[in-house]
Every structure is written in C-alpha cells, then in structure tokens.
DRENDO-1510 file (C-alpha; in Angstrom, 1 decimal, always signed):
<recs>
REC; n; res; u; v; w
REC; 1; MET; +24.1; -26.6; +12.0 .
REC; 2; SER; +24.3; -28.3; +15.4 .
REC; 3; ASP; +27.6; -29.9; +16.5 .
REC; 4; GLU; +25.5; -33.0; +16.7 .
REC; 5; SER; +24.1; -33.6; +12.9 .
REC; 6; ILE; +28.0; -32.9; +11.5 .
REC; 7; SER; +29.4; -35.0; +13.7 .
REC; 8; SER; +26.1; -37.9; +13.0 .
REC; 9; ALA; +26.8; -36.8; +9.2 .
REC; 10; LEU; +30.6; -37.1; +9.3 .
REC; 11; GLY; +30.4; -40.3; +11.8 .
REC; 12; ILE; +32.6; -38.9; +14.7 .
REC; 13; ARG; +31.5; -37.7; +18.1 .
REC; 14; PRO; +30.8; -34.5; +18.6 .
REC; 15; MET; +33.0; -31.8; +20.2 .
REC; 16; SER; +30.4; -32.0; +23.2 .
REC; 17; GLU; +31.3; -35.6; +24.5 .
REC; 18; ILE; +35.3; -35.2; +24.2 .
REC; 19; ASP; +36.9; -34.2; +27.6 .
REC; 20; ASP; +39.4; -31.3; +28.0 .
REC; 21; LYS; +42.3; -33.7; +27.9 .
REC; 22; GLU; +41.4; -35.2; +24.9 .
REC; 23; LYS; +41.3; -31.6; +23.0 .
REC; 24; ASN; +44.8; -30.6; +23.9 .
REC; 25; LEU; +46.5; -33.5; +22.6 .
REC; 26; PRO; +48.2; -33.3; +19.9 .
REC; 27; ALA; +47.5; -34.8; +16.6 .
REC; 28; GLU; +48.9; -38.2; +15.5 .
REC; 29; LYS; +51.5; -37.9; +12.8 .
REC; 30; PRO; +52.4; -41.2; +11.0 .
REC; 31; ALA; +55.6; -42.3; +10.8 .
REC; 32; VAL; +57.4; -41.0; +7.6 .
REC; 33; ASN; +59.2; -43.9; +5.5 .
REC; 34; ALA; +62.5; -41.9; +4.5 .
REC; 35; GLN; +63.4; -44.4; +2.0 .
REC; 36; PRO; +61.4; -45.5; -0.6 .
REC; 37; PRO; +60.8; -49.6; -0.9 .
REC; 38; ALA; +63.8; -51.3; -3.3 .
REC; 39; VAL; +60.6; -53.2; -5.4 .
REC; 40; ILE; +61.1; -52.7; -9.0 .
REC; 41; SER; +57.5; -52.8; -10.1 .
REC; 42; LEU; +56.0; -54.6; -13.1 .
REC; 43; ASP; +55.8; -51.6; -15.1 .
REC; 44; ASP; +59.5; -50.5; -14.9 .
REC; 45; ASP; +60.5; -54.3; -16.0 .
REC; 46; GLU; +57.9; -54.0; -18.9 .
REC; 47; ASN; +59.4; -50.5; -19.8 .
REC; 48; LEU; +63.1; -51.9; -20.1 .
REC; 49; GLN; +61.9; -55.0; -21.5 .
REC; 50; ASP; +59.8; -52.7; -24.3 .
REC; 51; ILE; +63.3; -51.0; -24.6 .
REC; 52; GLU; +65.2; -54.1; -25.3 .
REC; 53; THR; +62.5; -55.1; -27.9 .
REC; 54; VAL; +62.7; -51.8; -29.8 .
REC; 55; ARG; +67.0; -52.4; -29.4 .
REC; 56; GLN; +66.6; -55.8; -30.8 .
REC; 57; ASN; +64.1; -54.6; -33.5 .
REC; 58; ILE; +66.4; -51.8; -34.6 .
REC; 59; GLN; +69.4; -53.9; -34.8 .
REC; 60; GLY; +67.6; -56.6; -37.1 .
REC; 61; ILE; +66.7; -53.5; -39.5 .
REC; 62; MET; +70.3; -52.4; -39.9 .
REC; 63; GLU; +71.4; -55.9; -40.4 .
REC; 64; THR; +69.1; -56.1; -43.1 .
REC; 65; GLY; +69.3; -52.6; -44.3 .
REC; 66; LYS; +73.3; -53.3; -44.6 .
REC; 67; SER; +72.8; -56.3; -46.7 .
REC; 68; ALA; +70.4; -54.8; -48.8 .
REC; 69; MET; +72.6; -51.6; -49.5 .
REC; 70; GLU; +75.4; -53.7; -50.6 .
REC; 71; GLU; +73.2; -55.6; -53.0 .
REC; 72; MET; +72.0; -52.1; -54.4 .
REC; 73; LEU; +75.5; -50.6; -54.4 .
REC; 74; GLU; +76.2; -53.7; -56.9 .
REC; 75; ILE; +73.2; -52.8; -59.1 .
REC; 76; ALA; +74.0; -49.4; -59.0 .
REC; 77; LYS; +77.7; -49.8; -60.2 .
REC; 78; GLN; +76.1; -52.3; -63.2 .
REC; 79; SER; +73.6; -50.6; -64.3 .
REC; 80; GLU; +75.6; -46.7; -64.1 .
REC; 81; GLN; +72.0; -45.1; -63.7 .
REC; 82; PRO; +71.6; -42.1; -61.5 .
REC; 83; ARG; +68.6; -43.3; -60.4 .
REC; 84; ALA; +70.1; -46.5; -58.5 .
REC; 85; PHE; +72.6; -44.4; -57.2 .
REC; 86; GLU; +70.0; -41.9; -55.8 .
REC; 87; VAL; +68.2; -45.4; -54.0 .
REC; 88; VAL; +71.4; -46.1; -52.3 .
REC; 89; SER; +72.3; -42.7; -51.0 .
REC; 90; THR; +68.7; -42.8; -49.9 .
REC; 91; LEU; +69.3; -46.3; -48.2 .
REC; 92; MET; +72.4; -45.0; -46.9 .
REC; 93; LYS; +70.9; -42.1; -45.3 .
REC; 94; THR; +68.1; -44.2; -43.7 .
REC; 95; MET; +70.7; -46.8; -42.1 .
REC; 96; LEU; +72.2; -43.7; -41.1 .
REC; 97; ASP; +69.2; -42.5; -38.8 .
REC; 98; ALA; +68.7; -46.1; -37.8 .
REC; 99; ASN; +72.2; -46.3; -36.3 .
REC; 100; LYS; +71.6; -42.9; -34.3 .
REC; 101; ASP; +68.4; -44.2; -33.1 .
REC; 102; PHE; +70.1; -47.9; -32.0 .
REC; 103; ALA; +72.6; -45.4; -29.9 .
REC; 104; ASP; +70.0; -43.3; -28.3 .
REC; 105; ILE; +67.8; -46.6; -27.3 .
REC; 106; SER; +70.8; -47.9; -25.8 .
REC; 107; SER; +71.8; -44.9; -24.1 .
REC; 108; LYS; +67.9; -44.5; -22.7 .
REC; 109; LYS; +68.0; -48.2; -21.4 .
REC; 110; LYS; +71.7; -47.4; -19.5 .
REC; 111; TYR; +69.8; -44.3; -18.0 .
REC; 112; ALA; +66.5; -46.5; -17.2 .
REC; 113; LYS; +68.9; -49.1; -15.5 .
REC; 114; GLU; +70.3; -46.8; -13.4 .
REC; 115; GLU; +67.3; -44.8; -12.1 .
REC; 116; LEU; +66.0; -48.1; -11.3 .
REC; 117; LEU; +68.8; -49.1; -9.2 .
REC; 118; GLY; +69.4; -45.7; -7.7 .
REC; 119; PRO; +72.4; -43.4; -7.7 .
REC; 120; LYS; +75.5; -44.3; -7.6 .
REC; 121; GLU; +77.8; -43.5; -4.5 .
REC; 122; ALA; +80.2; -41.8; -6.9 .
REC; 123; ALA; +77.3; -39.6; -8.0 .
REC; 124; GLN; +76.5; -38.4; -4.4 .
REC; 125; THR; +79.8; -36.9; -3.4 .
REC; 126; ASN; +80.0; -33.4; -3.0 .
REC; 127; VAL; +83.4; -31.9; -4.3 .
REC; 128; THR; +84.0; -28.4; -2.2 .
REC; 129; ASN; +86.4; -26.0; -3.7 .
REC; 130; ASN; +88.2; -23.9; -1.7 .
REC; 131; ASN; +90.2; -20.6; -3.4 .
REC; 132; LEU; +92.6; -19.0; -1.2 .
REC; 133; ILE; +93.5; -15.5; -2.6 .
REC; 134; VAL; +97.1; -14.0; -1.4 .
REC; 135; SER; +100.3; -12.6; -2.7 .
REC; 136; THR; +103.3; -14.7; -2.7 .
REC; 137; ALA; +104.8; -12.8; -0.2 .
REC; 138; ASP; +101.7; -13.5; +2.3 .
REC; 139; LEU; +102.1; -17.1; +1.2 .
REC; 140; LEU; +105.9; -16.9; +2.1 .
REC; 141; LYS; +104.8; -15.5; +5.4 .
REC; 142; MET; +102.4; -18.4; +6.1 .
REC; 143; LEU; +105.0; -21.2; +5.3 .
REC; 144; LYS; +107.6; -19.6; +7.9 .
REC; 145; GLY; +105.0; -19.4; +10.7 .
REC; 146; ASP; +105.4; -15.4; +10.4 .
REC; 147; VAL; +102.0; -14.3; +11.9 .
REC; 148; ASN; +102.7; -10.8; +12.7 .
REC; 149; GLY; +103.1; -10.0; +9.0 .
</recs>
C-alpha cells in the first residue's frame, strides 16, 4: 500500500505533503491535571444513601428483635420448656449477629465518607525516626563539645 492510500483511509495528510519543519516538531502532550475535580458523583452519593438505608433497616430489626426477645424470655420462664429456652438462645444469637452487622455498616459508612472527602492532613504527615547509636562516653564528649575524642 502506498502512503496516500493509507492516509486517505485514516483521514490524514500523506507524509509527502508534510514539510521537514513539521516532521521534526515534538508531539504535543495534553496538559495533565494532577488533582481530580472535587465533585461527588451521583453514584457515590447513592452508595452513601444505600449504606444509610441498610443501617436504618438493621437498627429497626434490632429494636423489634429486642422486644421479641423480652417477650420470648417471659414465655420461656413461664412455660419452663427446654424448647422455649432454645428459641430464646437462637434469637439472642441472631440479635448478636445483627449488632455486629450494625457496627460493620457504621464503620463502612465512616470509611466511605472519608474516601469521598479525601485524606485528612494528619494522615498525610510523614514521621521520620532517626536513631543515634553511641556509647555513653561518646555522648558525654558530644555534650561537652570535645570533638577530638
């Protein structure tokens, strides 16, 4: 294939039409934006709303489960049936799992908000630890200003 047929297929000028000055020019690089725009997208906002909805649902289940557990415990005490106490213990375990889920959702919401708002300045602080290993005699010489040792 010739340069002209390739150029026409790609919709560009053939190399024969470009003069030497244009051939030696460096390619233009687009400007790179170092900081992303500080705009929260709709997806991120929806994600936070979903997390809040899940948190509210778990909180409602925990409140309902607490009152149900109290009633079931009263029934178990009155009936003194092993099966009733088994049901109460199962409900207690379910409530414990719901509490763990609630704590997990709360921490996920916190981390999601931090991720959206960006890192805090304290998180970006660098700490450099310098270790100086000397003997006590060397340390006393340094404090007195005796350089020769």
